[in-house]
Structure formats: structure tokens, C-alpha cells
N, C-alpha and C positions, 0 to 999 in steps of 0.2 A: 070674589076678591074685592074688598072695600076701596073706593076711590079716596078714602081718607088717608091712605098712605101716599104722601105727597112731598116728603122731604128727605134730605140727607142727614143721617145721624153719624156724628164723628165721635168715635170711641177712642179714648187716649189716656194716658197717665198724665198727671199735672207736671211731672218732671219734663214731658215732652211738649209743654205748651208753646214753646217757640215754634215747633212744627205746625201745630194747629193754627197759629196766628199767620204763618206764611202761606198756608194752604187757603185760609179764608181771604187773605189779601189777593191771591191769584184768582180765587173764585168770584172776586167782586163784580167783573163785568157780567158774568152769568147770573149772579144774584140780582144785580141792578136791572137787567132786562127781564127777570122773571123765568129765565130758562131753567133754573133750578132753585129749590128752597133748601135752606140749611138749618141744622139745629145742633147745638153743642151745650154743655152745662153752663156756658157763660150767658146763655139766654134765659136762665132761671132768675126770676125777678126776686129781689129782696123780700123776705116774709113768706115765700111760697113753700109748700111742702115739696122739698127737693127730691125726695124718692118718688112721690106721685108724678112729678114733672118728668122725670127720666123715664118712668114706666109708660106714660102716655107718649112720649116722644119715640120710644121704641115701637109702639103700636102704630105710630104715624109714619114710620120710615119706609120709604121705597128703596132707598140705598143706604147701606151701612159702610162706613170707611173706618177701619181700624189702623191706628198707628202703633206698630208693633216694636217693643223695645223690652229689655229685661225688666224695667220697672212696670211696664203694662202687663207683662206675664206674671209679676210678682203681686199684682193687685188682686186681692180676693174678690172685690166688687166687680172688676172687669171680668175675671175668669169664672165666677159663679153666677153673676147676674147678667151683665151686658152681653158678653160674647155668646153664651148659650142661647139667649133670646134671639140674637141676630142670626145664629147658625140655624135655629129651628125655623125662623121665618123664611130663610133662604131655602131650606129643604122643602118648605111648602110652596115655594115659588112666589111668596109674598114680597120678597125684596131681593136686590142684588147685593151681595156681600163683596166688597173690595178690601184689600189690606196692603199695607206698605211697610217695608222694613226701615223703620226710622233709625235704630241703632242695633248693632250686632247682638244677638241673643240666641237662645235655643228654640226658635220658632218651629224647627223640624219636629219638636216633641210635643206639638199642640195640634188641635183639629184644623188649624189653618194650613198645615202641610198639604192637605189634599186639595186646597183652593189655589188657583192661579193668582199670583199677586198682581197688583195693578202695574208694577214696573218690575224689571229684573231685579232679583235678589243677590246678585253677584257682589254688590256693594250696597251697603247701608246709606241712607241719606247723609248720615253724620261723617262718613268716610269720603265724601265728594267735596270738590272745591265749591266755592260760592257759585260760580256760573253754572257748574254742572247740577247743583242743587236747584237753581232757578229753572233749568230746563227740565229736570225730573219732576219738579212740582207742577210745572205747566202740563206735562204728559198725564200726571195723576188727576188734575183738574179736567182734562179732556175726557179721561176714562170716567170720572164721576158724570160728566155730561152725557156721555153716550149710555152709561148704565141707566141713569135716571130717565133719559128719554125712551130707552127700550122697555124699562119697567112700566112706565106711565102708559106707553102704547099697549102693553100687554094687558094692564089693568082696564083700560078704557074699552078695548076690544073683547076682553073676557076670554081671549083665546090663548092665554099663557105665552109661551115663547114662540111666537109666530115667525113666519119667513122674514118679514121686515126687521123684526127685532133681531133675529139670528144673524142676518146679513150685516146689521149695524155692529153687533158685538164682534163678529168675525173681522170686519174692516178695522175696527178700533184695535183688536188684538194684533193684527198684522202691522198697523201703524206703530204701536208700542214696540213690537219686536224690531222693526226697521229703525226706529229711533235709538234703541238700545244698541244694536249693532254698529249703527253710524258713530254713536258716541264712543263705543270701544275702538273702532277703527281709528278715529281721530286721535284718540289717547295713545294708541300704539304707534301711529306715524310721528306723533310729537316725541315720544319716547325714543324712537329710532334716530331721530335728528340730534338727540342729546347723547346717544351711546357711541362709545368708541371701541368697546371690546368686541372682537370679531365673533366670539361665540354668542354673545347677547344679540348682535346685529342679525346673525343667521336665524336665531330663534324668533326675533321680532319680525323679520321678513316673512317667515313661514306663517307666523300669526296673522299678519296683514293679508297674506294670500288667502288663508282660510276664512278670514272675516269678509273679504271681498267676494268669495264664492257664496257664502251664506246669505249676503245681501242680494246677490243676484237671484239666488233661489227664492228668497222672500219676495222679490218683486214679481 
């Protein structure tokens, strides 16, 4: 496995560029410290052979991040070039592939359905409030950091998915699950305080009890 794979490749539709910008902004401290390196098509210099630059970036990727939406799934270039290359590299153990539901779409009908998303897919980023989006994007960036660290460790050791890498990924997954459950619990409690209908209150109280039990189990 080549140590040349040392960057995060962001795969997205131009329609979803606002999400790319927000993720890049949140990644800034990790990029500045050198904890991770990032590439997206905005890094292609004027006058460069854009297809060659994308192909080279795909072969240099230690982590792939796919921003999934209807426009991304409708893109022939993403679905025929970028995503197959990322999936193939992931199957060979050459990169970690993460994906995020940016906007609701039929992601269940794609190869991504068999891969765990970086954050919960119950709600797309676009369906969240601004503050919820900030929290979700922060969790996405931490998932990128952990996947990048685990992949680089595996490359350096030549041992593939070793114990330290496995523990790192398991811990990151547990933290993402807890964060999602905690966010859902806060939303349910907030909704309960705004609800007057007895039937709805009973439903929300049961939902809150269930979420609290799931959080205890996850801990």
C-alpha cells in the first residue's frame, strides 16, 4: 500500500457546493495543523488538465467523503467515475470511504446503502436547523479526522486494519451514535415542552424514555 495516499477527497455535486464550503471551514483547524490534508475540485489550478488532476487525486486519497443528494446521484461523472473508483479503493483497503446525506434522495438504491454513513441518515443536513447543521458538520469532520488517522496508521504499518485502527474507528462510531441520540433526545424534550395534546405528549414521553435507554446502553 503506497504512502502516497495522504489526502481527503471530497466528492460532491456543484449544486451542493455550500456544504463543501461549510465542511472545509470546519476542517480548517485540522488542515492548518497538518492533522489531515484535503482535496476537492476547487484545488484544480487554471490551465490544468482537470480530468488528469481528478484521477491523480483519486489515487492519492486516503479518505473519500461523498456528499449525497439527488443531484450527486444524477451526475454521470460521480456515479460512473468518482464513486466507482472510491468504492474499489475502499474494497482493496486503500482508503476509508465516508458519506453524508446532504439532501434527501434515493441513496438506498446505490452501492452506498451497504456502507455506514458518517452521521445518522434519519435527517438530511438540509432538513436540520442551522445549529443542528453546525453540530452535524463538526461530527462529520471528527469522523474524517479519525478515518484519516486510522488509514494513515494502517498504511505506515503495512498491517491493514490493525487493533489500534479498529479501536479508533469503534470509538468514533460510538461517539457518533451517542451524539445522534443526544441530539434526538434534546429535540424530543423541546417538542414535548411545546405540545399540549395529551396523545402527542404520551407519544413523546415514550420516545424520550426509549432514547434515554438507548443512550445508557451506548455508554
